[in-house]
C-alpha positions in Angstrom: 4.8 -34.7 -105.8 7.5 -33.2 -108.0 9.3 -34.8 -110.8 12.8 -36.2 -110.3 14.4 -33.1 -111.8 12.4 -30.8 -109.5 10.2 -29.3 -112.2 6.4 -29.3 -111.8 5.8 -30.2 -115.4 6.6 -33.9 -114.9 4.1 -34.6 -112.1 2.4 -37.9 -112.3 0.7 -37.6 -108.9 -2.2 -35.2 -108.9 -4.1 -33.5 -106.1 -7.1 -35.6 -106.8 -5.1 -38.8 -106.4 -3.9 -37.5 -103.1 -7.4 -36.7 -101.9 -8.7 -40.0 -103.2 -6.0 -41.9 -101.2 -7.3 -40.3 -98.0 -11.0 -41.2 -98.6 -10.8 -44.5 -100.5 -9.7 -47.8 -99.0 -9.3 -49.5 -102.4 -11.7 -51.5 -104.5 -14.5 -53.7 -103.2 -14.0 -57.2 -104.4 -17.8 -57.8 -104.4 -18.9 -54.6 -106.1 -17.1 -55.4 -109.4 -14.1 -53.3 -108.5 -15.9 -50.1 -107.5 -14.0 -47.8 -105.2 -14.7 -48.5 -101.5 -14.7 -45.5 -99.1 -12.8 -45.7 -95.8 -14.8 -47.2 -92.9 -17.2 -48.9 -95.4 -18.2 -52.5 -95.5 -20.0 -54.5 -98.0 -23.5 -55.7 -97.1 -24.2 -59.1 -98.5 -28.0 -58.6 -98.1 -28.1 -55.3 -100.1 -25.2 -56.0 -102.4 -23.5 -52.6 -101.9 -20.9 -50.9 -99.8 -22.3 -48.9 -96.8 -20.3 -46.1 -95.2 -19.8 -46.7 -91.4 -21.8 -49.9 -91.7 -23.4 -51.1 -88.5 -25.6 -53.9 -89.5 -28.4 -55.0 -91.9 -31.7 -54.7 -90.1 -34.4 -57.1 -91.2 -37.1 -55.0 -89.4 -36.6 -52.0 -91.7 -35.2 -54.1 -94.6 -32.2 -51.8 -95.0 -28.6 -51.3 -93.8 -27.9 -49.2 -90.8 -25.0 -46.9 -91.5 -23.9 -43.2 -91.5 -26.9 -41.9 -93.5 -29.6 -43.4 -91.4 -28.1 -44.2 -88.0 -30.1 -41.5 -86.2 -33.3 -42.5 -87.8 -32.7 -46.1 -86.8 -32.2 -45.0 -83.1 -35.5 -43.1 -83.3 -37.2 -46.2 -84.7 -35.9 -48.2 -81.8 -37.0 -45.6 -79.3 -40.5 -45.6 -80.6 -40.6 -49.4 -80.5 -39.5 -49.4 -76.8 -42.0 -46.7 -75.8 -44.9 -48.3 -77.7 
């Protein structure tokens, strides 16, 4: 944003703040105030925020989220075919 007088020198809102507001949903109350990304949930079993959290799987002892969703589906497929 621009300062009230229209000059760029008085900006208090930076581009990084604007980018962060689009990707961060605030602070996680359980992660000691760490920034929480959008579409993330806190896993009580792991004690961390997981992006696009699906569930905590006791079979693989890990959270299923964005990073390993395809691997988890492959794991389920191998279990069904076995």
